[in-house]
mmCIF file of the C-alpha atoms, coordinates in Angstrom:
data_MODEL
# 
_entry.id   MODEL 
# 
loop_
_atom_site.group_PDB 
_atom_site.id 
_atom_site.type_symbol 
_atom_site.label_atom_id 
_atom_site.label_alt_id 
_atom_site.label_comp_id 
_atom_site.label_asym_id 
_atom_site.label_entity_id 
_atom_site.label_seq_id 
_atom_site.pdbx_PDB_ins_code 
_atom_site.Cartn_x 
_atom_site.Cartn_y 
_atom_site.Cartn_z 
_atom_site.occupancy 
_atom_site.B_iso_or_equiv 
_atom_site.pdbx_formal_charge 
_atom_site.auth_seq_id 
_atom_site.auth_comp_id 
_atom_site.auth_asym_id 
_atom_site.auth_atom_id 
_atom_site.pdbx_PDB_model_num 
ATOM 1   C CA . MET A 1 1   ? 223.016 89.243  180.328 1.00 0.00 ? 1   MET A CA 1 
ATOM 2   C CA . CYS A 1 2   ? 226.556 89.581  178.913 1.00 0.00 ? 2   CYS A CA 1 
ATOM 3   C CA . ILE A 1 3   ? 228.501 86.755  177.267 1.00 0.00 ? 3   ILE A CA 1 
ATOM 4   C CA . PHE A 1 4   ? 230.837 86.270  180.249 1.00 0.00 ? 4   PHE A CA 1 
ATOM 5   C CA . CYS A 1 5   ? 227.887 86.066  182.650 1.00 0.00 ? 5   CYS A CA 1 
ATOM 6   C CA . LYS A 1 6   ? 226.427 83.361  180.389 1.00 0.00 ? 6   LYS A CA 1 
ATOM 7   C CA . ILE A 1 7   ? 229.760 81.497  180.442 1.00 0.00 ? 7   ILE A CA 1 
ATOM 8   C CA . ALA A 1 8   ? 229.940 81.818  184.254 1.00 0.00 ? 8   ALA A CA 1 
ATOM 9   C CA . ASN A 1 9   ? 226.361 80.445  184.477 1.00 0.00 ? 9   ASN A CA 1 
ATOM 10  C CA . ASN A 1 10  ? 227.200 77.517  182.137 1.00 0.00 ? 10  ASN A CA 1 
ATOM 11  C CA . GLU A 1 11  ? 224.738 78.793  179.546 1.00 0.00 ? 11  GLU A CA 1 
ATOM 12  C CA . ILE A 1 12  ? 227.527 79.003  176.957 1.00 0.00 ? 12  ILE A CA 1 
ATOM 13  C CA . PRO A 1 13  ? 230.268 76.348  176.885 1.00 0.00 ? 13  PRO A CA 1 
ATOM 14  C CA . SER A 1 14  ? 233.868 77.284  177.526 1.00 0.00 ? 14  SER A CA 1 
ATOM 15  C CA . ASN A 1 15  ? 237.149 75.458  177.852 1.00 0.00 ? 15  ASN A CA 1 
ATOM 16  C CA . PRO A 1 16  ? 237.709 75.930  181.599 1.00 0.00 ? 16  PRO A CA 1 
ATOM 17  C CA . VAL A 1 17  ? 241.141 75.928  183.208 1.00 0.00 ? 17  VAL A CA 1 
ATOM 18  C CA . LEU A 1 18  ? 240.331 76.582  186.859 1.00 0.00 ? 18  LEU A CA 1 
ATOM 19  C CA . GLU A 1 19  ? 237.246 77.564  188.820 1.00 0.00 ? 19  GLU A CA 1 
ATOM 20  C CA . SER A 1 20  ? 236.408 78.689  192.321 1.00 0.00 ? 20  SER A CA 1 
ATOM 21  C CA . GLU A 1 21  ? 233.185 79.807  193.937 1.00 0.00 ? 21  GLU A CA 1 
ATOM 22  C CA . GLU A 1 22  ? 233.841 83.409  192.829 1.00 0.00 ? 22  GLU A CA 1 
ATOM 23  C CA . PHE A 1 23  ? 236.075 83.215  189.748 1.00 0.00 ? 23  PHE A CA 1 
ATOM 24  C CA . LEU A 1 24  ? 236.465 81.353  186.475 1.00 0.00 ? 24  LEU A CA 1 
ATOM 25  C CA . ALA A 1 25  ? 239.436 80.948  184.157 1.00 0.00 ? 25  ALA A CA 1 
ATOM 26  C CA . PHE A 1 26  ? 239.045 79.603  180.627 1.00 0.00 ? 26  PHE A CA 1 
ATOM 27  C CA . HIS A 1 27  ? 240.952 79.477  177.340 1.00 0.00 ? 27  HIS A CA 1 
ATOM 28  C CA . ASP A 1 28  ? 240.551 82.454  174.998 1.00 0.00 ? 28  ASP A CA 1 
ATOM 29  C CA . LEU A 1 29  ? 238.930 81.489  171.671 1.00 0.00 ? 29  LEU A CA 1 
ATOM 30  C CA . ASN A 1 30  ? 241.416 83.668  169.742 1.00 0.00 ? 30  ASN A CA 1 
ATOM 31  C CA . PRO A 1 31  ? 244.729 83.192  171.543 1.00 0.00 ? 31  PRO A CA 1 
ATOM 32  C CA . LYS A 1 32  ? 247.468 85.795  171.115 1.00 0.00 ? 32  LYS A CA 1 
ATOM 33  C CA . ALA A 1 33  ? 250.139 83.662  172.836 1.00 0.00 ? 33  ALA A CA 1 
ATOM 34  C CA . PRO A 1 34  ? 250.795 79.937  173.391 1.00 0.00 ? 34  PRO A CA 1 
ATOM 35  C CA . VAL A 1 35  ? 248.968 80.346  176.718 1.00 0.00 ? 35  VAL A CA 1 
ATOM 36  C CA . HIS A 1 36  ? 246.055 82.788  176.655 1.00 0.00 ? 36  HIS A CA 1 
ATOM 37  C CA . ILE A 1 37  ? 243.573 82.457  179.494 1.00 0.00 ? 37  ILE A CA 1 
ATOM 38  C CA . LEU A 1 38  ? 240.664 84.756  180.365 1.00 0.00 ? 38  LEU A CA 1 
ATOM 39  C CA . ILE A 1 39  ? 239.979 85.218  184.071 1.00 0.00 ? 39  ILE A CA 1 
ATOM 40  C CA . ILE A 1 40  ? 236.642 86.646  185.213 1.00 0.00 ? 40  ILE A CA 1 
ATOM 41  C CA . PRO A 1 41  ? 234.675 87.180  188.392 1.00 0.00 ? 41  PRO A CA 1 
ATOM 42  C CA . LYS A 1 42  ? 231.456 85.172  188.207 1.00 0.00 ? 42  LYS A CA 1 
ATOM 43  C CA . GLN A 1 43  ? 229.593 88.171  189.606 1.00 0.00 ? 43  GLN A CA 1 
ATOM 44  C CA . HIS A 1 44  ? 229.120 90.813  186.936 1.00 0.00 ? 44  HIS A CA 1 
ATOM 45  C CA . VAL A 1 45  ? 231.527 93.734  187.286 1.00 0.00 ? 45  VAL A CA 1 
ATOM 46  C CA . ASP A 1 46  ? 231.618 96.099  184.304 1.00 0.00 ? 46  ASP A CA 1 
ATOM 47  C CA . SER A 1 47  ? 235.339 96.897  184.302 1.00 0.00 ? 47  SER A CA 1 
ATOM 48  C CA . PHE A 1 48  ? 238.472 97.287  186.386 1.00 0.00 ? 48  PHE A CA 1 
ATOM 49  C CA . SER A 1 49  ? 237.244 100.777 187.277 1.00 0.00 ? 49  SER A CA 1 
ATOM 50  C CA . GLU A 1 50  ? 234.303 99.155  189.080 1.00 0.00 ? 50  GLU A CA 1 
ATOM 51  C CA . ILE A 1 51  ? 235.979 96.324  191.029 1.00 0.00 ? 51  ILE A CA 1 
ATOM 52  C CA . SER A 1 52  ? 236.149 96.650  194.793 1.00 0.00 ? 52  SER A CA 1 
ATOM 53  C CA . GLY A 1 53  ? 239.454 96.353  196.577 1.00 0.00 ? 53  GLY A CA 1 
ATOM 54  C CA . ALA A 1 54  ? 238.040 93.430  198.557 1.00 0.00 ? 54  ALA A CA 1 
ATOM 55  C CA . MET A 1 55  ? 237.169 91.476  195.397 1.00 0.00 ? 55  MET A CA 1 
ATOM 56  C CA . MET A 1 56  ? 240.556 92.267  193.823 1.00 0.00 ? 56  MET A CA 1 
ATOM 57  C CA . GLU A 1 57  ? 242.222 91.042  197.006 1.00 0.00 ? 57  GLU A CA 1 
ATOM 58  C CA . ARG A 1 58  ? 240.428 87.700  196.609 1.00 0.00 ? 58  ARG A CA 1 
ATOM 59  C CA . MET A 1 59  ? 241.004 87.566  192.847 1.00 0.00 ? 59  MET A CA 1 
ATOM 60  C CA . THR A 1 60  ? 244.780 88.028  193.039 1.00 0.00 ? 60  THR A CA 1 
ATOM 61  C CA . PRO A 1 61  ? 245.561 84.610  194.585 1.00 0.00 ? 61  PRO A CA 1 
ATOM 62  C CA . PHE A 1 62  ? 243.165 82.996  192.084 1.00 0.00 ? 62  PHE A CA 1 
ATOM 63  C CA . ILE A 1 63  ? 245.125 84.571  189.215 1.00 0.00 ? 63  ILE A CA 1 
ATOM 64  C CA . HIS A 1 64  ? 248.361 83.282  190.779 1.00 0.00 ? 64  HIS A CA 1 
ATOM 65  C CA . ASP A 1 65  ? 246.819 79.796  191.012 1.00 0.00 ? 65  ASP A CA 1 
ATOM 66  C CA . VAL A 1 66  ? 245.845 79.915  187.332 1.00 0.00 ? 66  VAL A CA 1 
ATOM 67  C CA . ALA A 1 67  ? 249.385 80.922  186.315 1.00 0.00 ? 67  ALA A CA 1 
ATOM 68  C CA . LYS A 1 68  ? 250.770 78.041  188.397 1.00 0.00 ? 68  LYS A CA 1 
ATOM 69  C CA . HIS A 1 69  ? 248.181 75.600  187.030 1.00 0.00 ? 69  HIS A CA 1 
ATOM 70  C CA . VAL A 1 70  ? 249.125 76.330  183.402 1.00 0.00 ? 70  VAL A CA 1 
ATOM 71  C CA . GLY A 1 71  ? 252.862 76.287  184.186 1.00 0.00 ? 71  GLY A CA 1 
ATOM 72  C CA . ILE A 1 72  ? 253.844 79.914  183.556 1.00 0.00 ? 72  ILE A CA 1 
ATOM 73  C CA . PHE A 1 73  ? 254.082 81.312  187.085 1.00 0.00 ? 73  PHE A CA 1 
ATOM 74  C CA . GLU A 1 74  ? 257.856 80.827  187.319 1.00 0.00 ? 74  GLU A CA 1 
ATOM 75  C CA . SER A 1 75  ? 258.790 81.558  183.682 1.00 0.00 ? 75  SER A CA 1 
ATOM 76  C CA . GLY A 1 76  ? 256.757 84.764  183.523 1.00 0.00 ? 76  GLY A CA 1 
ATOM 77  C CA . TYR A 1 77  ? 253.564 86.047  182.024 1.00 0.00 ? 77  TYR A CA 1 
ATOM 78  C CA . ARG A 1 78  ? 251.660 89.170  181.091 1.00 0.00 ? 78  ARG A CA 1 
ATOM 79  C CA . LEU A 1 79  ? 248.408 90.116  182.818 1.00 0.00 ? 79  LEU A CA 1 
ATOM 80  C CA . VAL A 1 80  ? 246.259 92.625  180.918 1.00 0.00 ? 80  VAL A CA 1 
ATOM 81  C CA . THR A 1 81  ? 242.861 94.175  181.408 1.00 0.00 ? 81  THR A CA 1 
ATOM 82  C CA . ASN A 1 82  ? 241.267 96.797  179.209 1.00 0.00 ? 82  ASN A CA 1 
ATOM 83  C CA . SER A 1 83  ? 238.989 99.321  180.867 1.00 0.00 ? 83  SER A CA 1 
ATOM 84  C CA . GLY A 1 84  ? 236.460 101.394 178.945 1.00 0.00 ? 84  GLY A CA 1 
ATOM 85  C CA . GLU A 1 85  ? 236.102 102.236 175.288 1.00 0.00 ? 85  GLU A CA 1 
ATOM 86  C CA . ASN A 1 86  ? 239.398 104.110 174.934 1.00 0.00 ? 86  ASN A CA 1 
ATOM 87  C CA . GLY A 1 87  ? 241.168 101.305 176.778 1.00 0.00 ? 87  GLY A CA 1 
ATOM 88  C CA . GLY A 1 88  ? 239.983 98.803  174.188 1.00 0.00 ? 88  GLY A CA 1 
ATOM 89  C CA . GLN A 1 89  ? 237.448 96.953  176.346 1.00 0.00 ? 89  GLN A CA 1 
ATOM 90  C CA . GLU A 1 90  ? 235.143 94.992  174.034 1.00 0.00 ? 90  GLU A CA 1 
ATOM 91  C CA . VAL A 1 91  ? 233.153 92.933  176.557 1.00 0.00 ? 91  VAL A CA 1 
ATOM 92  C CA . LYS A 1 92  ? 231.663 94.984  179.388 1.00 0.00 ? 92  LYS A CA 1 
ATOM 93  C CA . HIS A 1 93  ? 232.514 92.407  182.064 1.00 0.00 ? 93  HIS A CA 1 
ATOM 94  C CA . LEU A 1 94  ? 235.809 92.636  183.915 1.00 0.00 ? 94  LEU A CA 1 
ATOM 95  C CA . HIS A 1 95  ? 238.277 90.134  182.521 1.00 0.00 ? 95  HIS A CA 1 
ATOM 96  C CA . PHE A 1 96  ? 242.002 89.672  182.684 1.00 0.00 ? 96  PHE A CA 1 
ATOM 97  C CA . HIS A 1 97  ? 244.052 88.197  179.860 1.00 0.00 ? 97  HIS A CA 1 
ATOM 98  C CA . LEU A 1 98  ? 246.809 85.928  181.193 1.00 0.00 ? 98  LEU A CA 1 
ATOM 99  C CA . LEU A 1 99  ? 249.375 85.499  178.401 1.00 0.00 ? 99  LEU A CA 1 
ATOM 100 C CA . GLY A 1 100 ? 252.559 83.441  178.429 1.00 0.00 ? 100 GLY A CA 1 
ATOM 101 C CA . GLY A 1 101 ? 254.237 80.290  177.271 1.00 0.00 ? 101 GLY A CA 1 
ATOM 102 C CA . ALA A 1 102 ? 256.826 82.182  175.186 1.00 0.00 ? 102 ALA A CA 1 
ATOM 103 C CA . ARG A 1 103 ? 258.937 85.312  175.349 1.00 0.00 ? 103 ARG A CA 1 
ATOM 104 C CA . LEU A 1 104 ? 256.315 87.961  174.652 1.00 0.00 ? 104 LEU A CA 1 
ATOM 105 C CA . LYS A 1 105 ? 256.999 91.024  172.556 1.00 0.00 ? 105 LYS A CA 1 
ATOM 106 C CA . TRP A 1 106 ? 255.554 94.445  173.270 1.00 0.00 ? 106 TRP A CA 1 
ATOM 107 C CA . GLY A 1 107 ? 254.029 95.404  169.956 1.00 0.00 ? 107 GLY A CA 1 
ATOM 108 C CA . HIS A 1 108 ? 250.607 96.969  170.276 1.00 0.00 ? 108 HIS A CA 1 
ATOM 109 C CA . PHE A 1 109 ? 252.004 100.488 169.717 1.00 0.00 ? 109 PHE A CA 1 
ATOM 110 C CA . ASP A 1 110 ? 254.738 99.586  167.216 1.00 0.00 ? 110 ASP A CA 1 
ATOM 111 C CA . ASP A 1 111 ? 252.948 101.345 164.379 1.00 0.00 ? 111 ASP A CA 1 
ATOM 112 C CA . ALA A 1 112 ? 251.610 104.249 166.479 1.00 0.00 ? 112 ALA A CA 1 
ATOM 113 C CA . ASP A 1 113 ? 252.621 107.801 165.670 1.00 0.00 ? 113 ASP A CA 1 
ATOM 114 C CA . PRO A 1 114 ? 252.549 109.857 168.904 1.00 0.00 ? 114 PRO A CA 1 
ATOM 115 C CA . LYS A 1 115 ? 251.340 112.949 167.037 1.00 0.00 ? 115 LYS A CA 1 
ATOM 116 C CA . ASP A 1 116 ? 248.114 111.029 166.288 1.00 0.00 ? 116 ASP A CA 1 
ATOM 117 C CA . PHE A 1 117 ? 247.269 111.195 169.997 1.00 0.00 ? 117 PHE A CA 1 
ATOM 118 C CA . PHE A 1 118 ? 247.744 114.958 170.477 1.00 0.00 ? 118 PHE A CA 1 
# 
């Protein structure tokens, strides 16, 4: 069982923000912004490539509710998911990073040299 499944099953403690029957939002242990929340389906889904349209349709309003709950819905936020090894996914359970609380910079490719990718 993966770490996010254990969190969803209350086998590992988390710092929850909001919860529904299907989804859970909790604070990231290593925040990259003043607000950094992880949002997961409680049912195991490996990655964004595996989520059904029906589940994503139900998850979208939950994500909106989380952004409202933490006070960043109006001011703006970044929603990120990594999918697969080349996408940087470290935990093989679909999760979205909700980041906000400040004006966010776009810096993850600042030091990248495009010729390194070709």
